[in-house]
C-alpha angles and dihedrals in degrees: 000000000000095000092046091053094051091051091046090057094048096048116020115201118226117207120239092246092051090049091050090052090049092051091050091053092047088053090051091049090052091052090049089050090057092046090050092052091053093048093044091057091048090050094053091046089062102093091182089074094052119120120232091253089055095060101064116120122229131186094177113075094205093053089048091052091048091055092043090054092048091053093046093047090053091055093259098119093143090057089046092056092043087055090053090052091047089054099036093129091060090049092050092049091054098042094137096057130102089239090069090057090059091046091052090047091055092047091052093045090055091039097242087153105169097057092041090052092046089055090046092055092048091050088050090054098042110017129089124249097265092051091048091050091056092050092047088051090055091050091048089057089050093053092044089058087058095046089245094145100165090058091048092054093045094050095049099041109115096356105079094089089061094061130092115268098263094039089049091051092050091045090053089050091047094047091047090053090049091051091049090053087050088053092247096129099159092053089046091055090051089058092049091051090062094059106103122233089238092062123099086229095056095095092051091049091051092048091051089048090054091050090049089051091051091051090052092048095251092136100160093052091048094049094048092047095051094046092049090047093052090052093047094044091051097179132143121269088256088080112093096210090057090047090052091050090054091047095051091045092047095053092042089054091045091053089052089048095244089141102168093051092043092052092050090051092052091048090060092064114105120253093234096045124121084237096055096103093050089048091052090051089049091052090049091051096045096043091051091048089053091052092251093129095164092053091047091048092051093054093045093047091054088051093049090055094057113122098217116063119227129155093273091056091047093052093048090068090061095046097050096069089045089057092047088052089056088050087053092235096143098175091052090045090056092046095049094045088052089047090050093050092049090047093051092047091051092045092048091051090048093049093045088054090051090047093051098039131075115259117207107243091197091059095049113141101212120174110200091190093061096028090230143103134212127229118178092339092310113128111213123192096224105171092049084077108017138034118257088222086082090064093043092052091052092051090050091052090055088052091049090053092054092050105038117101095188116098091201092052092044088055090055091046091051092050092050092046088055091051090050090049092051091052091046089057088053091049091052091047091049093050091045093047091049090054091046089055090057093044092053089052090051090047092053091048090050091051091048091049092051093046090050090051091053091048092051091048091052092049091050092049092048 
């Protein structure tokens, strides 16, 4: 059971029906993305809704950019884009300047797609190769944020050499990531190899190379690379990249049954890291595998006492009775298996309630640093399944609604907000149902463990 649990944590299996539901939701999100783009352009075409600061004329592109940046930096991005629209002629007349790159970058960041794409086409027609490469790089970042990996690869193919050193390094990292998502691991590694050690992106490229090696079964290369990278990086455990390196290395070592080294790797992860819970679970698994049941129990107990529930916390409830069984504390085994079953039943009921109830999109607690959001103390890994652009688009629609002075346009905004909200409810239900699927599996394993314990006790008594 122990080995099956460790593998379950490393690679969770999604059922075919759950995958089909996810793909349906992704399709809906893509349709909403297109609807948003259309409405966004219509919103910015409505001059009646322009602020006073958005209706100032500029003939100098650099002065225009300066004002645009000031507005954006003061949380007035809508006014900043309105100002770009109001001075579009000046922008078009200076299409080959660096200022236009920053303008396009802002438009893409706020998903004002139509104007950004119009400028892109004009640069294609009139700009030189180096200018075009920079714009394509910006668009590749945009598509990566939407998990549109084929477009990322297409945009960067053949243009990376034309970029500045750091942009080229980031583009290689981005293209490698796209190729990995497209299951082209060997080509991805070739991209990562080109990132120079002097680049700020070198460590990320090496980590992705190690992950690609692990997925292809090249374990020795992956282990060597991560260990060398940790030594070279030489930062404190407060750094999240270092923590992630230790986590990847720890679970890779655990899978290969190098328990002592795996445990040491997990112990290097910072206590305040986003990876702390997974590290605690890793320590529990490795310590138990080493026969250090007390050490394993300590780590798992800390995990059990966490206030926010993620998958690591859920799994700890199943592992604790297993450890007590190894310690031959039968009464405690019975108690903890019963506790686990009650816990999974409560959690399942809670998640079913979340799945079937309406969640308030406006009160969403989304953490972009951890790519997750929390609903009723349940931590959901959102961007592992869906693009965060969906959440950003919704927030922009709410801003549009507060600014628009057109009743007709407000009606369209309200309709689109409702469509976003309906899809958000489906996203929440999907994430909750996925977790329920895991919890039911844990519940069944708890029941089986308790039944097996009773059977062994009967045999001993007989």
